[in-house]
C-alpha positions in Angstrom: 186.9 161.7 83.8 187.7 162.1 80.1 188.9 165.4 78.7 185.9 165.7 76.5 183.5 166.0 79.5 185.8 167.6 82.0 185.1 171.4 82.1 188.6 172.1 83.4 190.0 170.6 80.2 187.5 171.9 77.7 188.8 175.4 77.4 192.4 174.7 76.2 191.3 172.5 73.2 190.6 175.2 70.6 189.9 174.4 66.9 193.1 174.9 64.9 193.2 178.1 62.8 192.4 177.4 59.2 195.5 177.0 57.1 197.7 176.1 60.1 199.0 172.5 59.9 199.0 170.8 63.3 200.8 167.8 64.5 200.8 168.1 68.3 197.0 168.7 68.6 195.9 167.0 65.4 194.6 164.0 67.4 194.1 165.5 70.8 190.4 166.0 70.4 189.7 162.4 69.7 187.9 160.7 72.6 190.1 158.1 74.4 193.5 159.0 73.0 194.9 158.4 76.5 194.1 154.7 76.0 196.6 152.5 74.1 194.0 150.8 71.9 192.6 154.1 70.7 196.0 155.7 70.3 197.3 152.7 68.3 194.2 152.9 66.0 195.3 156.5 65.3 198.9 155.8 64.6 200.7 155.8 67.9 204.1 154.1 67.9 204.1 153.6 64.2 206.9 156.1 63.7 208.9 154.5 66.5 208.4 151.1 64.9 209.6 152.4 61.6 212.6 154.0 63.3 213.6 150.6 64.8 213.2 148.9 61.4 214.8 151.5 59.1 217.0 154.0 60.9 220.3 153.9 62.7 220.5 155.9 66.0 222.8 158.4 64.4 220.3 159.0 61.6 217.6 159.8 64.2 219.9 162.4 65.9 220.9 163.9 62.6 217.2 164.3 61.5 216.3 166.1 64.8 219.4 168.2 64.5 218.8 169.2 60.9 215.1 170.0 61.7 216.2 172.9 63.8 213.9 171.8 66.7 214.6 174.1 69.7 213.7 173.2 73.2 210.2 174.2 74.2 211.0 174.4 77.9 212.3 178.0 78.0 215.9 178.5 76.8 215.3 177.3 73.2 218.5 175.4 72.9 218.8 173.2 69.8 217.5 169.8 70.7 219.5 167.6 68.3 222.7 169.5 69.2 222.0 168.7 72.9 221.7 165.0 72.0 225.1 165.0 70.4 226.7 166.0 73.7 226.1 162.5 75.0 229.0 160.0 75.0 229.4 157.7 71.9 227.1 154.7 71.9 230.0 152.3 72.5 230.5 153.9 75.9 229.5 151.2 78.3 228.1 153.4 81.1 224.3 153.5 81.7 222.8 156.7 80.3 219.6 158.4 81.2 216.9 160.7 79.8 215.4 163.2 82.2 212.0 164.4 81.0 210.9 167.7 82.5 207.2 167.6 83.2 207.5 170.0 86.2 205.4 172.6 84.5 205.3 175.3 87.2 205.9 178.6 85.4 202.9 180.9 86.1 200.7 181.1 83.0 201.9 177.8 81.6 199.7 174.6 81.1 200.7 173.2 77.7 202.4 170.1 78.9 199.4 169.4 81.1 197.2 169.2 78.1 199.5 166.9 76.1 199.9 164.5 79.1 196.3 164.5 79.9 194.9 164.0 76.4 197.7 162.2 74.5 200.3 160.6 76.8 201.3 158.0 74.2 202.7 160.8 72.0 205.1 161.8 74.8 206.0 158.1 75.3 206.7 157.7 71.6 208.9 160.8 71.6 210.8 159.4 74.6 211.3 156.1 72.9 212.7 157.7 69.7 215.0 159.9 71.7 216.1 157.0 73.8 216.9 154.9 70.7 218.9 157.8 69.2 221.1 158.3 72.3 221.2 154.7 73.6 219.3 155.6 76.7 218.9 152.8 79.2 216.2 154.4 81.4 214.0 157.6 81.0 212.8 159.3 84.2 209.8 161.6 83.8 209.6 164.2 86.7 206.0 165.5 86.9 204.7 168.4 88.9 203.3 167.3 92.2 200.0 169.2 91.6 199.4 167.3 88.4 197.6 164.5 90.3 195.3 163.4 87.4 198.0 163.9 84.8 200.3 161.6 86.8 197.6 158.9 87.0 196.9 159.1 83.2 200.6 159.0 82.4 201.3 156.1 84.7 198.4 154.1 83.2 199.8 154.8 79.7 203.2 153.6 80.8 201.8 150.5 82.2 199.8 149.8 79.0 202.9 150.4 76.9 204.9 148.0 79.0 202.2 145.3 78.8 202.1 145.7 75.0 205.9 145.4 74.6 206.5 149.1 73.6 208.6 149.7 76.7 211.1 147.3 78.4 213.8 145.0 77.2 214.3 144.0 73.6 211.4 146.1 72.2 209.8 144.4 69.1 212.7 142.0 69.1 215.1 144.6 67.7 217.7 144.4 70.5 216.9 147.8 71.9 215.3 148.3 75.3 214.6 151.1 77.7 212.7 151.5 80.9 210.5 154.5 81.7 209.8 155.7 85.2 207.5 158.4 86.6 208.5 160.5 89.6 206.1 162.9 91.2 207.3 166.2 92.6 206.2 167.9 95.8 205.2 171.3 94.5 208.6 173.1 94.3 209.0 175.4 91.3 212.8 175.2 91.5 212.6 171.5 90.4 211.8 172.7 86.9 215.5 173.7 86.7 217.2 170.8 85.1 219.8 170.0 87.8 217.3 170.5 90.6 215.0 168.2 88.7 217.8 165.5 88.7 218.5 166.0 92.4 214.8 165.6 93.2 214.5 162.5 90.9 217.4 161.0 93.0 215.3 161.6 96.1 217.3 164.6 97.4 216.3 168.1 98.1 215.6 170.0 94.9 218.7 172.3 94.9 220.3 173.2 91.6 223.8 171.9 91.0 226.7 174.1 89.9 227.7 173.7 86.2 230.1 172.4 85.0 229.9 169.4 85.1 227.0 169.4 82.7 224.3 166.7 82.7 225.6 165.0 79.5 228.8 164.3 81.5 227.5 163.9 85.0 223.8 163.8 85.4 221.4 161.4 87.1 223.3 159.3 89.6 226.5 160.6 88.1 225.9 159.1 84.7 225.4 160.8 81.3 222.0 162.4 81.1 220.0 164.5 78.6 217.2 166.7 79.9 214.3 167.4 77.5 210.9 169.1 78.0 207.6 167.3 77.3 206.6 169.5 74.4 210.1 169.2 72.8 209.9 165.4 72.8 206.4 165.4 71.4 207.8 167.2 68.3 210.1 164.3 67.6 207.7 161.7 66.1 206.3 164.2 63.6 209.8 165.1 62.5 210.8 161.5 61.9 207.5 160.6 60.3 207.2 163.6 57.9 210.8 164.6 57.4 213.1 167.5 58.0 212.0 169.5 54.9 208.3 169.3 55.9 209.1 170.4 59.4 211.3 173.4 58.3 208.5 174.7 56.2 206.6 175.5 59.4 207.6 178.4 61.5 210.7 180.5 60.7 214.2 179.7 59.5 215.7 180.1 63.0 212.7 178.9 64.9 211.1 176.1 62.9 207.9 174.2 63.8 204.8 174.8 65.8 204.6 175.8 69.4 201.9 175.4 72.0 201.0 179.0 73.0 198.9 179.4 76.1 196.8 182.5 76.4 195.4 183.6 79.7 194.5 186.7 81.7 192.1 189.4 80.5 191.4 187.8 77.1 188.2 186.8 75.5 189.3 183.2 74.4 191.8 181.8 76.9 193.3 178.5 75.9 196.3 176.6 74.6 196.7 176.9 70.8 199.1 175.1 68.4 200.5 177.9 66.2 203.5 178.3 63.9 206.5 180.0 65.4 206.7 183.5 63.9 203.1 184.4 64.4 202.8 187.9 65.7 201.7 188.6 69.2 199.0 190.8 67.8 197.4 187.9 65.8 197.7 185.6 68.8 196.0 188.0 71.1 193.5 189.7 68.8 192.6 187.2 66.1 189.1 185.7 66.6 190.6 182.3 66.0 192.9 182.7 68.9 192.7 185.0 71.9 189.8 187.1 70.4 191.1 190.3 71.9 190.9 191.8 75.3 187.7 190.8 77.1 184.8 193.1 77.7 185.9 195.4 74.9 188.6 197.0 77.1 192.0 198.3 75.9 195.3 196.4 76.3 197.7 197.7 78.9 200.4 195.0 78.7 201.2 191.4 77.9 203.6 188.8 79.0 204.9 186.8 76.0 206.4 183.7 77.6 205.4 183.0 81.2 205.9 185.2 84.2 209.7 185.4 84.0 209.6 187.0 80.5 208.1 190.2 81.9 205.8 192.9 80.6 205.7 194.4 77.1 203.5 197.4 76.1 200.9 197.4 73.3 203.5 199.0 71.0 205.3 195.7 70.8 202.3 193.7 69.6 203.8 193.1 66.2 206.8 191.3 67.5 206.9 187.7 66.1 206.6 184.9 68.5 210.2 183.5 68.1 213.2 183.0 70.3 215.3 185.6 68.5 212.7 188.3 67.9 211.7 188.3 71.5 215.3 188.3 72.7 215.8 191.5 70.7 213.0 193.1 72.7 214.8 192.2 76.0 212.5 189.3 76.8 212.2 185.7 75.7 209.9 183.1 74.2 210.1 181.0 77.4 207.2 178.7 77.5 205.1 180.7 75.0 202.6 181.4 77.7 201.0 184.8 77.0 199.3 186.6 79.9 197.1 189.6 78.9 196.5 192.6 81.2 193.7 195.1 80.3 193.7 198.8 80.8 192.4 198.6 84.3 195.1 196.3 85.6 197.8 197.6 87.9 201.3 197.0 86.6 202.6 197.7 90.1 200.4 195.0 91.6 201.1 192.5 88.8 204.9 193.0 89.3 204.5 192.6 93.1 202.6 189.3 92.6 205.3 187.9 90.4 208.0 189.1 92.8 206.2 187.3 95.6 206.1 184.1 93.6 209.9 184.1 93.0 210.6 185.0 96.6 208.5 182.1 97.8 210.0 179.7 95.3 213.7 180.5 95.8 215.5 177.5 97.2 217.6 179.9 99.2 220.9 178.3 98.2 222.4 181.5 96.7 222.5 184.7 98.7 221.9 186.9 95.7 218.6 185.1 95.0 217.6 184.4 98.6 218.1 188.1 99.7 217.4 189.7 96.3 214.0 188.2 95.8 213.0 189.3 99.3 214.1 192.9 98.6 212.1 193.0 95.4 209.0 191.6 97.0 209.2 194.0 100.0 209.9 197.1 98.1 207.2 196.5 95.5 204.7 195.7 98.4 205.7 199.0 100.0 205.0 200.9 96.7 201.7 199.1 96.2 200.4 199.9 99.7 201.2 203.6 99.3 204.4 203.9 101.2 206.8 204.1 98.3 209.7 206.5 98.1 211.3 208.0 95.0 214.6 206.2 95.6 212.8 202.8 95.6 212.9 202.5 91.8 216.6 202.9 91.7 217.0 200.5 94.5 214.9 198.0 92.6 217.1 198.3 89.5 220.3 198.0 91.6 219.0 194.9 93.3 218.1 193.4 89.9 221.6 194.1 88.6 223.1 192.4 91.6 220.9 189.3 91.1 221.6 188.5 87.5 224.3 186.1 86.3 225.7 185.4 89.8 223.8 182.4 91.0 223.9 178.6 90.4 220.6 178.7 88.4 218.6 181.4 86.7 215.8 181.7 89.2 217.4 184.9 90.5 217.6 186.3 86.9 214.0 185.2 86.3 212.9 187.2 89.3 214.8 190.3 88.1 213.7 190.4 84.5 210.0 191.2 85.1 210.9 194.0 87.4 213.4 195.5 85.0 210.9 195.3 82.1 208.1 196.8 84.1 210.3 199.8 85.1 211.5 200.1 81.5 208.1 200.3 79.9 205.8 201.4 82.7 208.0 203.5 85.0 205.5 206.3 85.0 202.9 204.1 86.7 205.4 203.3 89.5 206.3 207.0 89.8 202.6 207.9 89.9 202.0 205.5 92.7 204.8 207.0 94.7 203.8 210.6 94.0 200.2 209.7 95.0 201.5 208.3 98.3 203.6 211.4 98.9 200.7 213.7 98.1 198.5 211.9 100.6 201.2 212.1 103.3 201.6 215.8 102.5 197.8 216.5 102.8 197.7 214.6 106.1 200.7 216.6 107.4 199.1 219.9 106.4 195.9 219.0 108.3 197.7 218.1 111.4 197.0 214.4 111.0 200.5 213.2 110.1 204.1 214.0 110.2 205.8 216.0 107.5 209.1 214.2 108.0 
C-alpha cells in the first residue's frame, strides 16, 4: 500500500512551513518515490554519480565535516569528525558502515517515514558515506516491528543492485560496496551502537565495553562507523548544494534541518522538517506545526527529544531546539521527538510508564541498570497506586545517582534522567500524591478501618 493512501502514514507528512527550506521531505510527498524509476526521475543518485566523477573521498569527508552535521540519532556527535576516526584508505582491512534504523525510542518515528517514503535517499547517503570512508559493506539494522519498512527498503536495495548503483565497480569508477539489511527482533537495547553490532553479527544484543571503539574494532572485529538513518539522509543535500548553503540553515553550532516528531496531547501530531534552533513554543503552538494543545486545554509538560530526555514545564517553551540549548536545561535534543502532556495528565503516571519501559528493555548485563530500573519502576508504581511514602522521593533520586555513568551503555542513564527531571520540575505533584495517600490512610485509621502504623 502506498504512503499516499495508507492512513497510518498520512498524518506525518505535513506541508512544510512557508519560508522553511526542506531537503529531507522536499520529495517525500511524491507518489512512488520508493520505486527506483520515480526516484531517478526526481534526482535520486545524481549527487552520488557526481561525487564519483568529481570528488576524492577525502573531499567528501571534509565537506561533511565542514558542514557541521551532527548525528541525528541522539548524542549529536559531529558526523564528519566521526568519519575521520576510520583508518586511512590504504589500510587493507575490510571496513564497514553500520546503519542504525532500530528506531525504538518512545515517541520517535522519523526514520520510519524516510524509509517508507524515500528509501533511495537513504541508500544514496550510504553510498556517499561508503565512498568517503572506503567502506566495503554497509549493514542496515532495522527495527523488527518495521515489517513494511523492511520490505520497502529491501525492494529498493534490490532495485539499486539491478541498476548497478550498488555492488562491485559502480558506474565503472572502481568503487564498490555491498548493502545488507538485517531485521531486529524487538529489543530497544539494539539501538545502542555496540549492541546493534552484536545483533548484526547474530549474537545477543548486549552492549560492548568501550574502548575499543567501533572505528578500531567494530563489526566482526573490523573498523566500523555507525550512523543513524536521518544523519545519512542529510549527506546528499550537503554534497549537492554545498557547505555554505547548509550552514545557513539552523544555528552555528547545530546547522541544518531536523525531523521533529510531535505526539501526545497536541492538535496536529506529525513529523515535521524544521530548522534547528526553532523554539519549542513555535513547534508546539504554531498552527503550521503542532497547533497547540488539543481541545483547548493548557500545557502541563513536554518531552523535547524522546522519552529519555524527560519532562520540561511550560516555562521552558522558549528554549531553542538545539543540542546545546537543551543541554543547558538539563535535557537533550535526542531524537527531536516532542511529546506533549496537557493539564489533565498525571506526571506521576507518565514517569511510571517511562520507568516501566526502561525496566522492560534493560538487557540486564549491568547490575546498576538491571536493579536500578526495577527500583524506579516499583517505587513509582507504589506512589501512583496511593501507597507512596515521603522518603520515596529521596530514594528515587539516590537510585538515579547510582545508575548514571556506571554502566557499559547509557540505558541506565536514560532511565534515570526522566525521573530526575520530573522530580526537579514537578516534585509537588509527587508530594501531593504521597500526602493524599497518607490522608486516606489516616482517615481510614480514625474510622477503625485501618491501621495507624
